[in-house]
C-alpha positions in Angstrom: -36.3 -36.6 25.2 -33.0 -37.9 24.4 -34.0 -37.1 20.5 -34.6 -33.9 20.8 -31.2 -33.1 22.5 -29.6 -35.4 19.7 -31.2 -33.1 17.1 -30.2 -30.0 18.8 -26.3 -31.2 19.7 -27.0 -32.7 15.9 -28.1 -28.8 14.8 -25.1 -26.9 16.5 -22.5 -29.4 15.3 -23.9 -28.6 11.8 -23.9 -24.7 12.4 -20.2 -25.0 13.6 -19.1 -26.7 10.2 -21.0 -24.4 8.1 -19.7 -21.0 9.9 -16.2 -22.6 10.1 -15.0 -21.3 7.0 -16.2 -17.8 7.6 -14.5 -17.5 11.2 -11.3 -18.7 9.9 -11.3 -16.6 6.8 -10.8 -19.0 4.4 -9.7 -18.1 0.9 -8.3 -19.0 -2.0 -4.9 -17.5 -3.3 -4.7 -17.4 -6.9 -1.3 -16.7 -7.4 -2.2 -13.1 -8.8 0.0 -10.9 -6.0 2.9 -13.5 -6.1 6.6 -11.5 -6.9 7.8 -12.3 -10.0 10.5 -10.1 -9.7 12.0 -7.3 -7.9 11.8 -4.0 -10.3 14.3 -1.4 -10.9 13.6 1.9 -10.2 14.9 5.5 -9.0 13.8 7.7 -6.6 13.3 11.3 -7.9 12.9 14.7 -6.1 8.9 15.5 -6.0 9.9 18.8 -7.9 11.3 16.8 -10.5 7.9 15.0 -11.1 5.9 15.9 -14.3 3.8 19.1 -13.8 0.2 16.8 -13.7 1.6 14.6 -11.2 2.9 17.3 -9.0 -0.3 19.1 -9.0 -2.3 16.0 -8.1 0.4 15.7 -4.8 -0.1 19.5 -4.1 -3.9 18.8 -4.0 -3.7 16.1 -1.5 -0.4 16.7 0.3 -2.7 17.5 3.8 -4.5 14.4 3.5 -2.1 11.9 1.7 -2.2 10.1 -1.1 -1.5 7.3 -3.4 -0.9 8.1 -7.1 0.4 6.8 -10.6 1.0 8.7 -13.5 2.4 7.5 -17.1 4.1 9.5 -19.4 6.1 8.2 -22.8 7.9 4.9 -21.7 8.0 5.8 -17.8 5.4 4.9 -14.8 5.5 7.5 -11.6 4.4 6.2 -8.5 4.1 8.4 -5.7 3.1 8.3 -2.1 2.6 11.1 0.2 1.6 11.0 4.1 0.1 13.4 4.5 0.9 17.0 6.9 3.2 16.1 10.2 3.7 18.6 12.8 7.5 18.4 12.3 10.6 18.1 10.3 12.4 14.8 10.3 10.2 12.3 8.9 11.5 10.0 6.1 10.0 7.9 3.8 11.7 4.5 2.4 10.7 1.9 -0.4 10.5 -1.2 1.1 9.4 -3.2 -1.7 8.5 -2.8 -5.5 8.2 -5.9 -7.3 6.4 -6.9 -10.4 2.9 -9.9 -9.7 1.0 -11.7 -12.7 -1.4 -8.5 -12.5 1.0 -5.2 -12.0 3.1 -3.8 -9.6 3.2 -3.7 -5.8 4.4 -0.4 -4.1 5.4 -0.6 -0.4 6.6 2.5 1.2 7.2 3.6 4.8 7.1 6.6 6.6 9.8 6.9 9.5 9.4 9.5 12.3 11.7 11.6 13.7 14.3 9.7 15.5 15.6 11.1 19.1 19.1 12.2 17.8 17.5 14.4 15.1 17.4 18.1 15.1 13.3 19.1 14.3 12.1 22.2 13.4 8.0 22.5 15.0 7.4 23.2 11.2 4.4 21.4 9.3 5.9 19.0 6.6 4.6 16.8 4.3 6.8 14.0 3.8 6.4 12.0 0.5 8.4 9.6 -2.2 8.2 9.6 -5.6 9.9 7.0 -8.1 10.2 6.4 -11.9 10.4 3.3 -13.3 10.0 1.5 -16.8 6.5 1.7 -18.0 4.2 -1.1 -17.0 1.0 -2.2 -17.7 -1.5 -3.2 -15.2 -2.5 -2.1 -11.6 -0.3 -1.0 -9.0 -1.0 -2.2 -5.3 0.0 0.1 -2.5 0.6 -1.4 0.6 
């Protein structure tokens, strides 16, 4: 009787040890997303973006978008947040930095503030940044 109880307890302990990495979400960070340096960029009017990028933004404006576009020695990164019911939304670049594998871009949408005068007109908040051409991927946060 004691032997079967001992075997059950051992089996439960072994299962717990084997499942621990899955439950705790263990992962190995190879440092590919580590920040190397902040990047210089310019926020541009979406209307001043290259024509093909403007067309892509217009196609996806209701649902939102995360787009990149290369033109000459420039990289354009565009982030749209979809159709919103009113005016007063603002988009801000929170982070734009270089990593080992490319560029991390984080833009945030801020809703109308209580003191803002808003109109009940649908809008499509978006931001477009222009920076020096970079190789690698763009990671949107």
